[in-house]
C-alpha positions in Angstrom: 132.9 90.9 67.4 131.8 94.6 68.4 128.1 93.6 68.0 128.7 90.9 70.5 130.0 92.9 73.2 126.5 94.3 74.3 125.4 90.8 74.8 128.5 89.7 76.5 127.9 92.7 78.8 124.4 91.7 79.6 125.0 88.1 80.2 128.1 88.7 82.1 126.1 91.0 84.6 123.6 87.8 84.7 126.6 85.4 85.6 127.9 87.8 88.1 124.4 88.1 89.7 124.1 84.4 89.8 127.3 84.0 91.5 125.7 85.7 94.5 127.3 89.1 94.4 125.5 92.2 95.2 123.2 93.4 92.5 124.2 97.0 92.6 128.0 96.2 92.6 127.6 93.6 90.0 125.8 95.9 87.6 128.2 98.7 88.0 131.4 96.7 88.2 130.5 94.5 85.1 129.9 97.6 83.4 133.2 99.5 84.3 135.2 96.3 83.6 133.7 96.0 80.2 134.2 99.7 79.6 138.1 99.4 80.6 138.2 96.6 78.2 136.5 98.5 75.3 138.7 101.5 75.8 141.9 99.5 75.7 140.7 97.8 72.5 139.2 100.9 71.0 135.5 99.6 71.0 134.4 102.1 73.5 134.6 105.9 74.0 135.9 107.0 77.2 133.8 110.2 76.9 130.8 108.2 77.6 131.7 107.7 81.3 131.9 111.6 81.6 128.1 111.4 81.9 128.2 109.3 85.1 128.3 112.3 87.4 125.5 114.0 85.8 123.4 110.8 86.0 124.0 110.4 89.5 123.3 113.9 90.4 120.2 113.5 88.2 119.0 110.7 90.6 119.6 112.9 93.8 117.8 115.7 92.3 114.6 113.5 91.2 111.9 114.7 93.5 109.6 111.7 92.2 112.0 109.2 94.0 111.7 110.9 97.5 108.4 109.1 97.4 110.1 105.9 97.6 111.4 106.1 101.3 108.2 107.9 102.3 106.0 105.2 101.1 108.2 102.4 102.8 108.2 104.4 106.0 104.4 104.5 105.9 104.2 100.7 105.3 106.7 99.5 107.9 105.0 101.7 110.4 101.5 100.1 109.8 103.3 96.9 110.2 105.5 97.6 113.4 102.7 99.0 115.2 100.4 96.2 114.7 97.8 98.0 112.8 98.1 95.4 109.9 97.7 92.6 112.5 94.5 94.2 114.2 93.3 95.0 110.7 93.6 91.2 109.6 91.7 90.0 112.9 89.1 92.5 112.3 88.6 91.6 108.6 88.7 87.9 109.5 86.0 88.3 112.2 83.8 90.2 109.9 83.9 87.6 107.1 84.4 84.8 109.4 80.6 83.6 109.1 81.1 82.6 105.3 83.1 79.9 104.1 86.3 81.2 102.5 85.8 84.5 104.6 89.1 84.2 106.1 90.9 83.8 102.6 88.8 86.8 101.4 89.9 89.0 104.4 93.6 87.8 103.8 93.3 89.0 100.3 91.8 92.3 100.9 94.2 93.0 103.9 97.1 91.9 101.7 96.0 94.3 99.1 96.0 97.1 101.4 99.4 96.1 103.2 101.1 95.3 99.8 99.9 98.8 98.3 101.2 100.8 101.4 104.5 98.7 101.6 105.1 98.1 97.9 107.7 95.5 99.0 106.8 91.9 97.9 109.2 90.3 100.3 108.0 92.3 103.4 104.2 91.8 102.5 104.7 88.1 102.1 106.5 87.7 105.2 104.3 89.6 107.1 101.2 88.1 105.9 102.8 84.7 106.3 103.7 85.4 109.9 100.1 86.6 110.7 97.8 84.8 109.1 99.3 81.5 107.9 99.1 79.9 111.4 95.6 81.1 111.7 94.3 79.6 108.5 95.9 76.2 109.3 94.6 76.3 112.7 90.8 76.8 111.4 91.3 74.1 108.8 92.2 75.7 105.7 93.9 73.4 102.9 97.5 74.3 102.9 97.6 75.0 99.2 94.8 77.3 99.4 96.2 79.1 102.6 99.5 79.5 100.9 98.5 80.3 97.3 96.3 83.1 98.8 99.1 84.6 101.0 101.5 84.6 97.9 99.0 86.1 95.6 97.8 88.9 97.9 101.4 89.6 98.8 102.5 90.0 95.3 99.6 92.7 94.6 101.7 95.5 95.7 103.2 95.3 92.3 100.0 96.5 90.6 97.6 98.1 93.4 98.4 102.0 93.9 100.3 103.6 95.3 102.8 101.3 94.8 106.7 101.7 94.8 106.9 99.6 91.7 104.8 102.0 89.9 106.5 105.0 91.1 109.8 103.7 90.0 108.2 102.6 86.5 106.6 106.0 86.2 110.0 107.7 86.4 111.4 105.3 84.0 108.6 105.2 81.5 108.4 109.0 81.5 112.1 109.2 80.5 111.7 106.6 78.1 108.5 108.4 76.4 110.8 111.6 76.2 113.6 109.8 74.5 111.1 108.1 72.0 109.7 111.4 71.1 113.1 113.1 70.7 114.2 110.1 68.4 111.0 110.5 66.4 111.5 114.5 65.9 108.3 114.9 67.8 108.3 117.8 70.3 105.1 117.2 72.4 104.2 119.0 75.7 102.5 115.9 77.1 104.4 114.2 79.8 103.7 110.8 81.5 103.3 111.0 85.4 103.2 108.5 88.2 99.9 109.5 88.5 99.0 108.3 85.2 100.2 104.8 85.9 98.4 105.0 89.1 95.2 105.5 87.3 96.1 102.9 84.7 96.8 100.0 87.1 93.9 100.9 89.3 91.0 99.0 87.3 93.4 95.9 86.3 94.6 95.6 90.0 91.0 95.8 91.4 89.8 93.3 88.7 92.5 91.0 90.0 91.7 91.3 93.5 87.8 90.4 92.6 89.2 87.4 90.6 91.2 86.3 93.5 88.0 86.6 95.7 85.7 84.7 93.1 88.1 81.8 93.1 87.8 81.5 96.9 84.1 81.7 96.6 84.3 79.1 93.9 86.1 76.9 96.2 83.9 77.5 99.0 80.9 76.2 96.8 82.8 73.3 95.1 85.2 72.0 98.0 83.7 73.8 101.2 85.9 71.7 103.3 89.1 73.4 102.0 88.0 76.9 103.1 85.9 76.4 106.3 84.0 79.1 108.1 85.2 80.4 111.6 83.3 78.3 114.4 80.3 80.2 115.8 81.6 79.9 119.4 85.0 81.6 118.4 83.1 84.4 116.7 80.9 85.1 119.7 84.0 85.8 122.0 84.3 88.8 119.9 82.9 91.8 121.7 81.5 94.9 120.1 82.2 94.2 116.7 81.0 97.6 115.4 83.8 99.2 117.7 86.5 96.9 116.3 85.4 97.9 112.7 85.7 101.7 113.2 89.0 101.8 115.2 90.7 99.0 113.5 89.5 98.9 109.8 88.3 102.5 109.0 91.5 104.5 109.8 94.2 102.5 107.8 91.7 102.2 104.9 91.0 105.9 105.1 94.7 106.6 105.0 95.3 104.7 102.0 92.3 106.1 100.3 93.6 109.7 101.3 97.1 109.1 99.8 95.8 107.5 96.8 92.9 110.0 96.2 95.1 113.0 96.6 97.5 111.6 93.8 94.6 110.8 91.4 92.7 113.9 92.0 95.7 116.2 91.1 95.8 117.6 94.5 99.1 116.4 95.5 102.2 115.0 93.8 103.2 111.3 94.8 106.1 112.8 96.9 103.7 115.1 99.0 101.0 112.3 99.2 103.7 109.8 100.6 104.8 112.5 103.1 101.2 112.5 104.1 100.9 108.9 104.4 104.1 108.5 106.5 102.7 111.1 108.8 99.3 109.5 109.0 100.9 106.1 109.8 102.7 107.7 112.8 99.4 109.5 113.9 97.6 106.2 113.7 100.4 104.4 115.7 100.0 107.3 118.3 96.4 106.9 118.6 96.6 103.4 119.4 99.4 103.8 121.9 101.9 101.7 119.7 104.3 104.4 119.1 107.5 104.3 121.0 111.0 105.2 120.4 111.9 101.6 119.9 109.4 101.1 117.2 110.4 104.4 115.5 114.0 103.2 115.7 112.9 99.8 113.9 110.7 101.5 111.3 113.6 103.9 110.3 116.3 101.3 110.1 114.0 99.2 108.0 113.3 102.3 105.9 116.9 103.2 105.5 117.9 99.7 104.7 115.2 99.4 101.8 115.7 102.9 100.4 119.6 102.6 100.3 119.1 99.5 98.3 116.8 101.0 95.8 119.0 104.0 95.5 122.3 102.1 95.1 120.8 99.7 92.7 119.7 102.7 90.7 123.3 104.1 90.6 124.7 100.8 89.6 122.0 100.4 86.8 122.7 103.7 85.5 126.3 103.0 85.0 125.3 99.7 83.5 123.0 101.0 81.0 125.3 103.8 80.2 128.3 101.4 79.1 125.6 99.2 77.4 124.5 102.2 75.2 128.3 103.1 74.7 128.8 99.9 73.1 125.7 100.4 70.8 123.4 98.1 72.9 120.3 100.1 72.4 120.9 100.2 68.6 121.2 96.4 68.6 118.0 95.8 70.6 116.1 98.1 68.4 117.3 96.4 65.2 116.4 93.1 66.6 113.0 94.0 67.9 111.9 96.1 64.7 113.0 93.1 62.5 111.1 90.4 64.4 108.3 88.8 62.7 104.7 90.0 63.8 105.8 93.6 63.9 104.6 95.3 67.2 102.9 92.3 68.4 106.0 90.2 68.1 108.2 92.7 69.8 105.9 93.3 72.8 105.5 89.5 73.4 109.2 88.8 73.2 110.1 91.8 75.7 107.4 90.2 78.1 108.7 86.8 77.8 112.2 88.3 78.7 111.1 90.3 81.5 108.9 87.5 82.9 112.1 84.9 82.7 114.2 87.6 84.4 111.7 88.1 87.2 112.8 84.6 88.2 116.3 85.9 89.2 116.3 89.7 89.4 113.9 92.0 91.6 111.4 94.2 90.2 114.1 97.4 91.1 116.8 95.9 88.6 114.3 94.9 85.9 113.0 98.6 86.1 116.2 100.2 86.0 118.2 98.0 83.6 116.0 96.2 81.1 113.0 98.9 80.9 115.2 101.8 80.1 116.4 99.7 77.2 113.6 98.4 75.6 110.8 101.0 76.6 112.0 103.8 74.0 112.0 101.2 71.2 108.4 100.0 72.0 107.1 103.4 72.5 108.5 104.7 69.1 106.4 101.8 67.6 103.3 103.8 68.8 102.5 101.8 72.0 100.8 103.9 74.8 103.2 104.5 77.5 100.5 103.9 80.5 99.4 100.6 78.9 103.3 99.3 78.6 103.9 100.5 82.2 101.0 98.5 83.6 101.7 95.3 81.4 105.1 95.4 82.8 104.0 95.6 86.4 101.4 92.8 85.8 103.8 90.9 84.0 106.3 91.0 87.0 103.7 90.3 89.6 103.2 87.0 87.6 106.6 86.2 87.3 107.1 86.6 91.2 104.3 84.1 91.6 105.4 81.4 89.3 107.4 78.3 90.5 110.2 77.2 90.7 111.9 80.5 91.2 109.2 83.0 92.2 110.4 85.4 94.8 107.0 85.3 96.7 107.5 81.4 96.8 110.8 81.7 98.6 109.7 84.3 101.0 106.8 82.2 102.2 108.8 79.1 102.4 111.0 81.0 104.9 108.3 81.5 107.3 106.0 78.9 106.8 106.1 75.6 109.2 108.1 72.5 108.5 104.5 70.7 108.1 103.8 72.9 104.8 106.0 71.2 101.9 107.3 73.3 99.0 105.4 71.3 96.7 102.1 72.4 98.6 102.9 76.2 98.2 103.8 75.2 94.2 100.4 73.7 93.8 98.8 76.7 96.1 99.7 79.3 93.6 98.7 77.6 90.3 95.3 78.7 90.3 96.1 82.3 91.0 98.9 82.1 88.2 96.1 81.3 85.7 94.1 84.2 87.0 97.2 86.6 86.5 97.7 85.1 82.8 94.1 85.6 82.1 94.5 89.4 83.4 97.5 89.8 81.3 96.0 88.5 78.2 92.8 90.6 78.8 94.8 93.9 79.4 96.9 92.8 76.0 93.2 92.3 74.3 91.6 95.6 75.7 94.5 98.3 76.3 91.4 100.4 77.5 91.5 98.7 80.7 94.7 100.7 81.5 94.1 103.9 79.3 90.5 104.7 79.8 90.8 106.0 83.2 93.7 108.3 82.8 92.3 109.7 79.5 89.0 110.4 81.4 90.8 112.1 84.4 93.7 114.0 82.6 92.2 114.1 79.1 
């Protein structure tokens, strides 16, 4: 019976979540209820709960996590000050003469906005409001338009600097240290957020290139689905050079500065995020879009998102502590190590579970609840921590894009006009899901796609 308690705890939390209760309180509440039952029946040691205060103070003292609100502030400021909107208009005009050019501009701007914001919902909604009406008005096929927006919006999962990678980096680092201790290895090597940023850079850029290649393919095979912007509309734009200089280069430079300072080792993710937040404010001021009202909106949105992240982290910490108190980590370890296929079978099953959970849980819950349980076990099998982190991020991105439960599809459905059917959105993302799966298999086949750059830079 005691071996079933960790499973009952896990599925009990999923059941409460499906009832519609808040994620943080579902995780913490389920954990505490099961802990109370375990204490009364003698199956749980109350001393495990004494570690809760230390865990909470550890969250508050974690300097890496300070980067989360700063990155959110940077992205929301770029959105609220209309910098993202001008960036999209400029890119659309720049690529307008070619078929599929508008879709390419949406992909590139979605990549930049997703990287700076890092929140899938915010990016998809923003791109849906800004670009979907424009694409439909200019004759784009609804499926291509919605698929491009959903796919580019989820790029924030894998393109650095990304909040997903910041959170994963912190969890993977702890899991790596735990795996070493369990094996009796005392190595000075640590895994940083910068390692994950470098590891995700090549797969992320290859993914963007694959999206663009698909749009070019559509332009060649079915040109009517991705028409060019009419010449008379392009001729209305005055001084294109001026627009590129003042609308395109500043935000691109800001994102490059933030990412470059982390990858170059000149700044920690937290320091670089603070530079990004300050830079976003300076850009808004330079464009005369910085007002007290906008600042209040940005701070309110940042507070909401950051509070959500950290309260979920608190709930997940309590849940995982109770799960370990019931011996859940030992149960998972035995199950994964006994699977046929060895390491390959264990990784395949974990990736499948994470993919399915991505239908119901956001990346924050999966990062804080599932990854701390399975990552130490997989790393103890000899897997590279950077490769594992990038695989999880890419897997979650695919999950968020897959019908019928993909979060990105729900977000776009919420802002898409009534003339766009849900089935058109589902059909539109299918080619991009195929691209994602190919990328996932390529990364599994050639781990060097994720490990080569960190090894080259950091040794």
